[in-house]
C-alpha positions in Angstrom: 45.5 -19.6 167.7 44.1 -19.7 171.5 46.4 -22.9 172.0 49.4 -21.3 171.0 48.9 -17.6 172.9 47.9 -19.7 175.9 51.2 -21.5 175.4 53.2 -18.4 174.6 51.8 -17.0 178.0 52.4 -20.0 180.0 56.2 -20.1 178.9 56.4 -16.3 179.9 55.0 -17.0 183.3 57.8 -19.9 184.0 60.3 -17.8 182.7 59.9 -15.2 184.9 59.2 -17.7 187.7 62.7 -19.3 186.9 64.7 -15.9 186.7 63.5 -15.0 190.0 62.8 -17.7 192.3 66.1 -18.3 193.6 66.8 -14.4 194.7 63.3 -14.3 196.3 63.6 -17.6 198.0 67.4 -16.3 199.8 65.6 -13.2 200.9 62.5 -14.9 202.1 64.7 -17.2 203.9 66.3 -14.2 205.8 63.1 -13.0 206.5 62.2 -16.4 208.1 65.3 -16.4 210.4 64.6 -12.2 211.1 61.2 -13.3 211.9 62.1 -16.2 214.3 64.9 -14.0 215.8 62.5 -11.2 216.7 59.8 -13.4 218.3 62.5 -14.8 220.5 64.4 -11.7 221.5 62.1 -9.0 221.0 63.7 -6.8 218.6 62.3 -5.3 215.6 62.1 -7.7 212.9 63.2 -5.5 209.9 66.4 -4.7 212.0 67.0 -8.2 211.9 66.2 -8.8 208.3 68.3 -5.8 207.4 71.5 -6.9 209.5 71.4 -10.8 208.3 71.1 -9.1 204.5 74.1 -6.9 205.2 76.0 -9.6 206.7 75.4 -12.1 203.6 76.1 -9.1 200.8 78.4 -11.2 199.2 75.6 -13.5 197.9 74.2 -10.7 196.2 77.1 -10.9 193.3 75.7 -14.5 192.0 74.1 -13.4 188.5 71.3 -16.2 189.8 69.9 -14.0 192.4 70.0 -10.6 190.8 66.7 -10.6 189.0 65.2 -12.1 192.2 66.4 -9.9 194.4 65.6 -6.8 192.5 62.0 -8.3 192.2 61.9 -8.4 196.0 63.3 -5.1 196.8 60.7 -3.2 194.4 57.8 -5.3 193.4 57.4 -7.3 196.8 57.8 -3.6 198.5 55.1 -2.3 196.5 52.6 -4.9 196.7 53.3 -4.9 200.6 52.7 -1.0 201.2 49.8 -1.4 198.9 48.2 -4.3 201.1 49.0 -2.2 204.3 45.5 -0.5 203.1 43.2 -3.0 204.4 44.5 -2.4 208.0 42.7 1.1 207.9 39.3 2.4 208.3 37.5 5.4 208.2 35.6 4.6 211.3 39.0 4.3 213.1 39.6 8.1 211.8 36.1 9.1 213.3 36.8 8.0 216.8 39.4 10.2 217.2 37.5 13.2 216.6 38.3 16.4 214.4 40.9 18.1 216.3 42.9 15.0 217.1 42.4 14.4 213.6 43.7 17.6 212.3 46.4 17.8 214.6 48.1 14.7 213.4 47.6 15.5 209.7 49.3 19.1 210.6 52.5 17.0 212.7 52.9 14.9 209.5 53.0 17.8 207.3 55.3 19.7 209.5 57.8 17.1 210.6 58.0 16.5 206.2 58.6 20.0 205.9 60.9 19.8 208.7 63.3 17.4 207.2 63.4 19.1 203.8 64.3 22.4 205.6 67.2 20.7 207.7 68.4 18.6 204.3 68.9 22.1 202.6 70.7 23.7 205.6 73.0 20.8 205.8 73.6 21.1 202.2 71.8 17.9 201.1 69.2 17.1 198.2 65.5 17.8 198.6 65.4 13.9 198.1 66.9 13.2 201.6 64.6 15.3 203.2 61.6 13.9 201.9 63.0 10.4 202.5 63.9 11.2 206.4 61.5 13.4 207.0 58.6 11.0 205.2 59.8 8.1 207.4 59.7 10.0 210.4 56.6 11.6 210.0 54.3 8.5 208.8 55.6 5.3 209.2 59.3 4.5 209.6 60.8 1.7 207.7 57.9 1.4 205.3 57.5 4.8 204.7 61.0 5.2 203.7 61.0 2.1 201.0 57.5 3.5 199.8 59.1 6.9 198.9 62.4 5.8 198.1 60.4 4.0 195.4 58.9 6.9 193.5 62.2 9.1 194.1 64.5 10.0 191.0 67.3 7.6 190.6 70.3 8.3 192.0 73.7 6.3 192.7 73.3 7.4 196.3 69.4 6.5 196.7 70.1 2.9 197.9 72.6 3.8 200.5 70.2 6.7 202.1 67.3 4.2 202.2 69.1 1.9 203.8 70.7 4.7 206.4 67.2 5.9 207.0 65.7 2.3 207.6 68.2 1.6 210.1 68.1 4.7 211.6 64.2 5.2 212.1 64.2 1.6 213.2 66.4 1.8 215.9 65.2 5.6 217.3 61.7 3.6 217.0 62.8 1.0 219.4 64.5 3.4 221.6 61.1 5.3 222.0 59.3 2.2 222.6 61.2 1.8 225.7 61.6 5.3 226.9 58.8 7.3 225.9 56.3 5.1 228.1 58.7 6.1 231.0 58.5 9.8 230.0 54.6 10.3 229.5 54.4 8.7 232.9 56.8 11.0 234.2 55.0 13.7 232.9 51.7 12.6 234.5 49.7 12.1 231.4 46.7 9.8 231.7 45.9 6.8 228.8 44.5 9.4 226.1 47.3 11.8 226.1 49.8 9.0 226.6 48.1 6.8 223.7 47.9 9.9 221.4 51.5 10.8 221.8 52.9 7.1 221.5 50.8 6.9 218.2 51.6 10.1 217.0 55.3 10.2 217.6 56.8 6.7 217.2 58.1 5.8 214.0 57.4 2.3 213.1 53.7 0.5 213.4 55.2 -2.6 215.7 56.8 -0.4 217.9 53.6 2.0 218.5 51.5 -1.2 219.6 54.2 -2.5 221.9 54.6 1.0 223.8 50.8 1.7 223.7 49.5 -1.9 225.2 52.7 -1.8 228.0 50.8 1.3 229.3 47.4 -0.3 229.2 44.6 -1.4 226.9 42.9 2.1 226.6 46.4 3.8 225.3 47.0 0.7 223.0 43.8 1.0 221.3 44.5 4.8 221.0 47.7 4.5 219.9 47.0 2.4 217.3 44.0 4.6 215.9 46.5 7.6 215.8 49.6 5.5 214.1 46.7 4.4 211.1 45.8 8.1 210.8 49.7 8.6 210.0 49.5 5.6 207.8 46.6 7.1 206.0 48.9 9.8 204.8 51.3 7.8 203.3 49.6 7.4 199.4 48.8 10.9 199.2 52.0 11.8 200.3 53.9 9.2 198.0 51.5 10.3 195.2 52.4 14.1 195.5 56.3 13.2 195.6 55.9 11.1 192.7 54.2 14.0 190.4 56.8 16.7 192.1 59.6 14.4 190.5 57.8 12.9 187.1 59.3 15.5 184.9 62.8 15.0 186.3 65.1 14.0 183.4 66.9 11.4 186.0 63.4 9.9 187.1 62.0 6.7 185.4 60.0 5.8 188.0 56.3 4.3 186.8 53.0 5.6 188.1 52.8 4.2 191.9 50.1 1.8 191.2 50.6 0.3 194.6 49.3 3.6 196.0 45.7 2.9 194.4 45.8 -0.6 195.9 46.5 0.9 199.1 43.1 3.2 198.9 41.0 0.8 197.3 41.7 -1.7 200.0 41.0 1.2 202.7 37.6 2.0 201.0 36.8 -1.9 201.0 37.3 -2.3 204.4 35.3 0.7 205.6 32.0 -0.3 203.1 32.4 -4.0 203.3 31.4 -6.6 205.6 35.4 -7.8 205.5 35.9 -10.7 207.6 38.6 -10.0 210.6 40.6 -13.4 209.7 41.2 -11.7 206.1 42.3 -8.4 207.5 44.8 -10.4 209.8 46.0 -12.5 206.9 46.3 -9.5 204.5 48.2 -7.8 207.6 50.1 -11.1 207.7 51.4 -11.6 204.1 52.1 -7.7 203.9 54.3 -8.0 206.6 56.2 -10.9 205.6 56.4 -8.9 201.8 57.8 -5.9 203.6 60.6 -8.2 206.0 61.4 -9.7 202.7 62.1 -6.7 200.7 64.0 -5.3 203.3 66.3 -8.4 203.6 66.8 -8.0 199.8 67.7 -4.5 200.4 70.2 -5.2 202.6 71.8 -8.3 200.5 71.9 -5.7 197.5 73.7 -2.9 199.7 77.4 -2.0 199.9 77.9 -1.9 203.6 81.0 0.0 203.6 79.3 2.9 201.6 76.8 3.1 204.1 79.5 3.5 207.2 81.3 6.1 205.1 77.6 8.5 205.4 78.4 11.9 206.9 77.1 12.5 210.6 75.1 15.3 209.2 72.1 12.9 207.9 72.0 11.0 211.4 71.7 14.5 213.1 68.6 15.3 210.8 67.2 11.9 211.7 67.3 12.5 215.5 66.1 16.1 214.9 63.0 15.3 213.3 62.3 12.6 215.8 62.6 15.4 218.7 60.6 17.7 216.6 57.6 15.4 215.9 58.2 14.6 219.8 57.7 18.2 220.5 54.6 19.0 218.4 53.0 16.0 220.3 53.3 17.2 223.6 52.4 20.6 222.9 49.3 19.2 221.4 48.5 17.0 224.2 49.2 19.4 226.8 46.9 22.2 225.5 44.0 20.2 224.3 43.9 16.5 225.6 43.5 17.5 229.3 
């Protein structure tokens, strides 16, 4: 009996791998190409992964790739987001001080609310406001993917998600270049500059790049503030899940990856985890997220994305300016 059960379990695992490995391999190959291009040309890895995926989206028509691409775009995405928890510790939060911590939380919630308001004013759905506002407020493309995974199913959801991912990545890259120049022109010191970079730029990689381009002190502060925004992700995504869980059109399961995020964050804070393990986990998480982005690009109809209403892009730009304005107001009043 035990032998039969083991054999049956082994067969299920083999069938699972056989059905998915080709699609995963294609998405992983695109992720590797995107990483290579990013390292040599300096542009964001996720943007390269999206663009390459879109360019070869005809491959998604192959039946042999369907299961693997869906697995990459959903399951690998969720595991990657969950593993981000090991990059956050409570000690990092304590270093910022209660006033700065409260300000960051307030900016995140205000930006999310602003996105929802703009979405309604432009006659869009609540879901788009959450998707765009959450991406700008928390951590860019990773947050957009996390929020999308718990929103109700909708024919336009994938295209909206891709639009947000592309837009926040481009806006974040522009901010990485312009914000240090802007804050220098405003005569901000390392503390103010680091706080503003961490509190207003969307993606983690661009925050680190912008912060350390100013100074080591600004880079450290920017990273700490950004990690505090990332800490908001599981709470907000879980809240969105419960808001929509009774929707008749929603078939999303409980977001288990948020539990993984929280458990790893606690482990990072209370256990002596070697730095090598933390770095390895961060790298694995990054590869999973880039692979998920590549799969999303492969599965997307670019023509449908290009038909998007300009109001959606305006919403993202206004949300970006909104969180920047809040950050400047706080830095000018309380970090002098």
